[in-house]
N, C-alpha and C positions, 0 to 999 in steps of 0.2 A: 541599700536595702532598707525596707520598711519594717520595723519592728512593731508588734501589736501590743497595746496593753492588755495584762492579763485580765481585766475587766471584760474584753471581747471574747473570753471564752467562757462566760458564764452560762450564755444561752446555749451553747453547744454543750456544756456538761449537763444542762437540765436537772440541778441540784435543787429547784424550788419545792419540791415534791418530797424531797428526802430529808431525813434528821440524821444529825452526826450520830455516829456510833457510841461515842464517848467524849468527855471533856476536851481530851488532846485534840480530837479531830475538828471540834466546835472552833477550838483557838485557832488551828490552822486555817480553816476557811475564812474566820474573821480577819485575819492577818493577810491571807492572800487577796481579799476582795477589799480590804482598806483602802478607799481612795488616796491616802496619802502615802501608801506603800511604793508606788513608782515601780513596780515589777511589769518587766516586759519580756514576752515569749520570744525566744530565740531559736526554740526547735520543740515539737510536740509530735506524738503519736498515740493512736488508741491501739490496744492490743486486736488481734484478729478477731472478726464477729464471731460470738458464740455459735454454736451449731445446735443448740438446745435452747427452747424458751427459759426464760428466767434466770439463765445463767448469769453471772456476775460481769460486769463492765469496768475494763481498766483503761485508765487514760494516765499519760505520761509527759511531763513538761521539763524543758530546761528554761529557766528564767534568768534573767538579768537584773539584779538590784542596782538600779542607778544612784540610789542614796549611800551605797556602801562606800564611796570615797569621801563622805562627810559623816561617814559612823562616830560614835564617841571613841571605838576604839581604832586607832589608826593603822591602816593596812588589812582591814575586814575583806573577807572574800565576798566577790561578786556574784558569784553563779549558785542559784538554787535549784535543787531538783525537787520536783513534786509529784506525787503519785495519788490519784482518786481511784478508790476501789468501791464500786456502786453496786448493791445488792437490791435488784427488782423484787425479790420475795419479801424481804423484811422493810422496804422502802428505807434503806440506811444507807449512807455513805462513810465510809474509812477516808481520812484525810491525812497524808503526812508528808513532810517537807523538811529539808536539810540544806545546810549551806556549805558550799565547796569552793576550794581556790583553782582548782583545775577542772577544765570540763571533763577530761576522761574520768576522773574520780567521782564526779557526779553521773555519769553514764555507767559507771561501776554500780553505785548505789541502786539507780533504775533497774539494771539488770538483776540485782539482788531481790528485787521486788516484782519480778515476772516479766519484764521488758525483754523481747526477744533480743538476744544478741546480734543475729543479722538484721534486725531493723532499728538499731540503736541510734538514739537522735544524734544528728550531725547538724549543726548550725550551717547556713548558707549564707554566703556573701562576706564570710569573716577571711582574715588571713590565714595562708596555709602554710603547714609545715615546712620547714625549709629543706630538710633532709632525710636520708633513711633512717639515721639515728632516733630523729624526733618520732618519726612514725613508729618506730619499733617501740619506743618507751611508752607512747600513748596507747599502743595497742596493749603493751603489757598492762599498765594501769587499769585499762577498761575491763580487763579477764582478771583481774587481781584477786576478785572476791573480798573475802574478809582477811586477808592475808596482814594487811597493815593496819596498825594502830596510829592515827595520825595526831600528834602532840601539839603542833603548833604551824601556823601559817602566815604569811606575810605577803601584801600586794601592793606593789608601786602603782599609783594611779596617775604618774606623769612621767614623761620620756626620761631615762630610757625604762620602759615598762618592764617590770619584773614580777615574778611570783616564787617564792619557795615554800617548800611543803616540808616538814620534818616529821619522821615516820619511823617506826620500829615493827620489826617482824612480831605478830601475834603469839607464835611459835616459839619464839628466842627472847625470852625475858629472864634476867636482863641480857641484851645482846647489842650489835651494832645498830648504829642510827643511819637511816637512809635520808638522803637530801635529793628532792627532785626541783629542778631550777627551770622556769619558764621564762623566756626573755624575748621581747620584742623593741629594737633599739629604738624607734622612733614612729610617728605617724606615716611616713612615706614608705616604711619598710614593708615590702609585700609577704614577708614570710618571717616566722618565729621558729626559735630552737628550744627543746627541753633536753637537759642532761641530768645526770645522777651522780651520786657520789656516796661513798660510804665511810663513816666514821666509827671510831672505837666506843664512842659514848655521845649521848644527848649534849654533854658539855661541849664537846668538840665540834658538833654540829653547829650548836647556838655560834660558838666563835668564828666560825666560817662565814656565818650571816653577816657579822660585822664588816665584811670587805665580801661583796660577791664578785669583785673582779678577779679575786684568787682562784687558781684552778681548782676544780674539784678532784678529791682523790682518785677517783676512776681515771680521770684525764692523766694526773701525774704519773700513775702507775702505767697508762698505757705509752706515755713519753718515755718513761724508764724502760719500757720492754723495747721501744724502737730504737733507742741508744744502745742497748745490749746487743741488739741484732746487727746492728751497724757495723762495718768492717773497723777495726781498730788501725787509726793512723799515728804513725809515731810522732812524736812531739819534735819541733825543730832541735832540739838538744840531742835528740835520739837519732836524727837522720845522718847517716854517714856522709862525710864530706866527699863532693866528687872527685873522681880521679883526675889529676892534671891532664893525661892523656887524653880522657873522655871527650867526645865532641859535644856541643851545645852545653857547655858549662856555665854560660851565662845565666844570671837571676835577673828575674823580674819582679819589680816592686808591685805590692797590693795583690798578689795572688796567694 
């Protein structure tokens, strides 16, 4: 898959005649177009063409920060969401950007800034979700709005590739902590998984991240439910001995 440098988008955005609307927009533009930033476009779209002259123009980008794995903070997120809001009437542009550990969270941020959910940016040529549970969780995160406050993330940039996100519900403070866990075993794996688990506190969530091979609480609860639903089998000590006169009383080892 060919990934274009973000510099390739500058001409298409046509920003040369526009002024940044505020200092934060100016800093964002400078960072995005910094030749040393190594930002690459993995998906982009523009809002539907305006029906009236002079209407604002919007552009949305998903970017890959190829320097994230060499960041001063180990495990820094690699995905950047960027939004350009151009006003032809005032010849100004508002530029905003934010880093995310998971693509669905970046997509959610863009939808919150006007991107149409039905046209949400989807990278092409990347690995696919492995199962329905992964697809369900990604769809949930894309549409979660401002439901979650992200407290911390970590991305492992070598096999097995892993990303965890610790978040809490914005309307349940203090409340349980949620962990979203993305995993791709190695470079040859065609698909990834996303799982989630709920913890009683942030401390408990952080403790789980010390060993990501441990089952998430949601998985542990599901396993317990399956065990409760399974028929109860008597232990060998509780099994009544066969009647001496019953046929087929011979026992087979290893059964």
